[in-house]
C-alpha positions in Angstrom: 0.1 0.0 0.6 1.3 3.3 -1.1 1.6 5.5 2.4 2.0 8.5 -1.0 -1.6 8.0 -0.9 -2.0 10.3 2.5 -3.6 13.5 1.9 -3.5 14.2 6.5 -6.7 15.0 6.2 -6.9 13.5 10.3 -9.7 11.2 9.9 -7.3 7.9 10.7 -6.0 10.2 13.8 -8.6 11.1 15.0 -10.2 7.5 15.4 -6.9 6.0 16.7 -5.3 6.4 20.1 -2.0 5.4 18.7 -1.7 7.8 15.9 -3.7 11.0 18.4 -0.8 10.0 20.7 1.9 10.6 18.5 0.7 13.5 16.2 0.8 11.6 13.3 -1.2 10.2 10.8 -1.0 6.5 9.0 1.6 7.9 6.1 3.8 9.4 8.4 4.7 5.6 9.8 7.1 5.4 6.7 9.6 8.0 8.4 8.5 6.4 11.9 9.2 3.0 12.3 10.3 3.0 15.5 6.6 3.0 16.0 5.7 0.3 13.9 5.1 -2.5 17.1 2.8 0.2 18.8 0.2 -0.1 16.6 -3.0 -2.4 17.0 -3.5 -3.4 13.7 -7.6 -3.0 14.8 -8.4 -1.4 11.2 -10.0 1.9 12.5 -7.5 3.9 10.4 -8.4 1.6 7.2 -12.3 1.7 7.8 -12.0 5.7 8.1 -9.9 6.3 5.6 -11.3 8.5 2.6 -8.4 7.5 0.2 -9.2 3.8 0.9 -5.8 3.3 2.3 -5.7 -0.1 4.1 -3.4 1.1 6.8 -3.4 -1.9 8.7 -1.9 -4.3 5.6 0.1 -1.3 5.3 1.8 -1.6 8.7 2.0 -5.3 8.4 4.0 -5.0 5.1 6.1 -2.7 7.0 6.7 -5.1 10.1 7.5 -8.1 7.2 10.1 -5.7 5.7 11.6 -5.0 8.7 11.2 -8.8 9.7 13.0 -10.1 6.5 15.4 -7.5 6.6 16.9 -8.4 10.0 17.3 -12.2 8.9 13.8 -13.2 9.4 14.3 -11.7 13.2 12.0 -8.8 15.0 14.3 -6.0 15.3 13.2 -5.1 18.7 13.0 -7.1 22.1 10.2 -7.8 24.3 9.0 -11.0 21.9 10.9 -13.5 22.7 8.6 -15.5 25.1 5.8 -15.4 22.9 7.7 -16.2 19.9 9.4 -19.3 21.5 5.8 -20.1 22.5 4.2 -19.5 19.2 5.9 -19.8 16.4 6.2 -23.5 16.8 3.3 -24.1 19.6 4.8 -25.8 22.2 1.9 -27.1 23.8 -0.1 -28.5 20.1 -1.9 -32.0 20.7 -3.4 -34.2 17.9 -4.1 -36.8 20.1 -7.6 -36.9 19.7 -8.1 -35.2 16.2 -8.3 -38.2 14.1 -11.8 -37.4 13.3 -13.5 -35.9 10.7 -15.3 -33.1 12.1 -12.6 -31.6 15.0 -12.7 -28.8 17.2 -10.0 -26.2 17.3 -9.3 -24.6 20.5 -7.2 -22.1 19.4 -4.4 -21.5 22.6 -6.5 -18.7 24.4 -9.7 -19.9 25.2 -8.0 -23.3 27.0 -6.1 -20.2 28.6 -8.9 -18.3 29.8 -11.8 -20.9 30.5 -10.4 -24.6 30.6 -13.3 -25.8 32.6 -15.7 -24.8 29.3 -12.7 -26.2 27.2 -13.3 -29.6 28.8 -17.0 -29.0 28.7 -16.9 -28.4 25.4 -14.6 -31.5 24.3 -16.2 -34.1 26.5 -19.7 -33.1 24.4 -18.5 -33.2 21.1 -16.6 -36.1 21.8 -20.4 -38.0 22.2 -21.2 -36.9 18.7 -17.9 -38.3 17.4 -16.2 -35.0 17.3 -12.5 -34.8 18.2 -10.4 -32.0 19.4 -7.1 -30.5 18.5 -5.3 -28.5 20.4 -3.2 -25.5 18.8 -2.5 -22.0 18.1 -3.8 -20.5 14.5 -0.3 -18.6 13.9 -2.0 -15.0 13.8 0.2 -13.8 16.8 3.5 -14.8 14.6 1.4 -13.1 11.5 1.2 -9.7 13.3 5.0 -9.3 14.1 5.7 -9.4 10.9 7.8 -13.1 10.6 6.0 -14.1 7.0 8.2 -17.0 6.2 6.8 -18.1 10.2 3.6 -17.7 9.3 4.1 -19.7 6.0 5.7 -22.7 8.0 2.8 -22.4 10.5 -0.1 -22.9 7.8 1.7 -25.4 6.0 2.0 -27.7 9.0 -1.3 -27.1 10.1 -2.9 -28.1 6.5 -0.4 -30.8 6.5 -1.6 -31.9 10.1 -5.8 -31.6 9.1 -5.3 -34.2 5.9 -2.7 -36.2 7.7 -5.7 -37.2 10.3 -8.4 -37.3 7.8 -10.0 -34.0 9.0 -12.7 -32.7 6.8 -14.3 -30.7 8.6 -12.9 -27.4 11.5 -15.2 -26.2 14.0 -13.4 -22.9 15.1 -13.6 -21.8 18.9 -11.8 -18.5 18.4 -13.1 -15.9 16.1 -9.2 -14.6 15.7 -8.2 -18.2 14.5 -11.6 -18.5 12.3 -10.9 -15.1 10.3 -7.1 -15.8 10.2 -7.4 -18.7 8.7 -10.1 -18.9 6.6 -8.3 -17.7 3.4 -6.1 -20.6 3.6 -7.2 -23.9 5.3 -8.0 -26.4 2.5 -11.3 -28.1 4.5 -14.4 -26.7 5.7 -14.7 -24.4 8.8 -17.6 -23.5 10.8 -17.7 -21.1 13.9 -18.8 -22.8 16.7 -21.7 -21.0 16.9 -23.2 -22.1 13.5 -21.9 -25.6 14.9 -24.3 -25.2 18.0 -27.4 -24.5 15.7 -26.4 -27.7 13.4 -26.4 -29.8 17.0 -29.8 -27.9 18.2 -27.5 -27.2 21.4 -27.7 -23.6 23.3 -29.7 -21.4 25.1 -31.5 -18.1 23.1 -31.2 -15.4 25.3 -34.3 -13.0 26.4 -33.1 -10.3 27.6 -31.6 -7.0 26.2 -27.5 -7.3 25.2 -24.3 -5.6 24.8 -21.5 -6.9 22.9 -18.1 -5.8 22.1 -16.9 -7.4 18.3 -13.7 -8.4 18.2 -11.8 -6.7 15.9 -11.1 -9.2 12.7 -14.7 -9.6 13.0 -15.8 -5.9 13.1 -16.6 -5.3 9.2 -18.2 -8.8 8.2 -19.3 -9.4 11.6 -19.5 -13.1 9.6 -19.3 -14.8 13.3 -21.8 -12.5 14.7 -24.2 -13.6 12.3 -23.9 -17.1 13.5 -24.9 -15.7 17.2 -27.8 -13.6 15.6 -30.2 -16.6 16.1 -29.4 -16.9 19.9 -30.2 -13.6 20.5 -33.9 -12.6 21.1 -33.8 -9.2 22.9 -32.2 -6.0 21.8 -28.2 -6.2 20.7 -26.4 -2.8 21.3 -22.8 -3.1 19.8 -19.7 -1.3 21.2 -17.8 -0.1 18.0 -16.7 3.0 19.2 -14.1 1.8 21.1 -10.6 0.8 19.5 -9.6 -2.6 20.1 -9.9 -4.6 23.5 -5.8 -4.0 23.5 -4.6 -7.1 22.6 -4.3 -6.1 18.8 -1.1 -6.2 16.5 0.8 -7.3 19.9 1.2 -3.5 21.0 0.2 -3.5 24.4 3.3 -4.2 26.0 4.7 -0.7 24.1 1.3 1.2 24.8 0.0 0.3 28.3 -1.8 3.5 29.0 -3.3 3.4 25.6 -4.9 -0.4 26.7 -5.6 0.9 30.1 -7.2 4.0 28.5 -10.0 1.3 26.2 -10.7 -1.0 28.8 -12.0 2.3 30.8 -14.1 3.3 27.9 -15.7 -0.1 27.8 -16.2 -0.6 31.3 -18.0 2.6 31.0 -20.8 0.6 28.8 -21.6 -1.5 31.8 -21.7 -5.3 31.4 -20.3 -6.1 28.0 -20.5 -9.6 26.0 -17.8 -10.7 24.3 -17.0 -13.3 21.6 -13.6 -13.5 21.7 -11.3 -15.2 25.2 -8.4 -12.8 24.1 -11.2 -9.7 24.8 -12.2 -11.4 28.2 -9.2 -12.3 29.4 -8.2 -8.9 29.1 -10.4 -6.9 30.8 -10.4 -9.3 33.4 -6.6 -8.8 33.3 -7.3 -5.1 33.5 -9.8 -5.5 36.4 -12.6 -5.4 34.4 -14.4 -8.8 35.8 -18.1 -8.3 34.6 -17.5 -8.8 31.1 -18.7 -12.1 29.9 -18.2 -14.6 27.3 -21.2 -15.5 25.3 -20.2 -18.8 24.4 -20.4 -19.6 28.2 -24.0 -17.9 28.6 -25.5 -19.4 25.5 -24.6 -23.0 26.9 -25.9 -21.6 30.7 -22.1 -22.4 32.0 -20.5 -20.2 34.5 -16.4 -19.5 34.7 -14.6 -16.1 35.3 -11.8 -16.1 32.9 -8.1 -17.9 34.9 -6.3 -14.8 34.7 -3.6 -16.5 36.9 -2.7 -19.9 35.4 -3.1 -19.2 31.5 0.1 -20.3 30.7 -0.5 -23.5 33.2 -4.1 -23.7 31.6 -2.8 -24.3 27.8 0.6 -26.3 29.1 -2.0 -29.0 30.7 -3.8 -29.2 27.0 -1.0 -29.8 25.6 0.0 -33.3 27.7 -3.6 -34.9 27.9 
């Protein structure tokens, strides 16, 4: 994406806390590569740009170029543990994945909701559905590690083919939206599967929902949730991000706190992303709930203390 198309109208800056903080427009980032990992990759700049500049893609392309020029390594420090865990996911587990249909948990849902994960696995097992514990590769992709991203996707497709999987049920909206262009087999959201199986409670009350960044524009996953919502639905779309997007939270903790505080002002807010709800809980906002638990009439608060241990346990089952 050519940043020269930027007319510096200020629309992106007015809708992005990161750009506002540094007094720049998306077109200025070519001269501020030191800020590439401060961007949340939420896509708000893209949505409001009158010139059609895809700011999210532009930043991602710049990260990729920087990584490539640095010998396929991140130029800045602070991401070593994330890369060590996610580049070749340490806790992947395919032992119960040799089924035509499998649940793909991703890494964050089992981290924050271990009891709900076990419940889903056991209930799906009775339907002849298996389970796979793995990371989709989105965190590595967002760091700009393009070669590692391609390797992860090739590995996933190879593993699924080897296991004879024909359908993947995605528990995480980030996994769903990230892998959708790449997986070579049928992919459905957990909510589509619940409808197919006739599971789930229809919520009568009005709800306020904070959608994850990848589903903001298309609302593809949200459309699968709507049959479970009978009351009035309010979508919180004025808040930029939950704070975890683009691996930027470590560099902009104050902005993350500001965004969570803004979401808090909406009272009780439902999410359908474990990353969002986990981050809210870590920031002291424990009034938020995950819609999947509500639909299946389960109760569990995000486990923010043992999240790493939780996903480690699923990797050694």
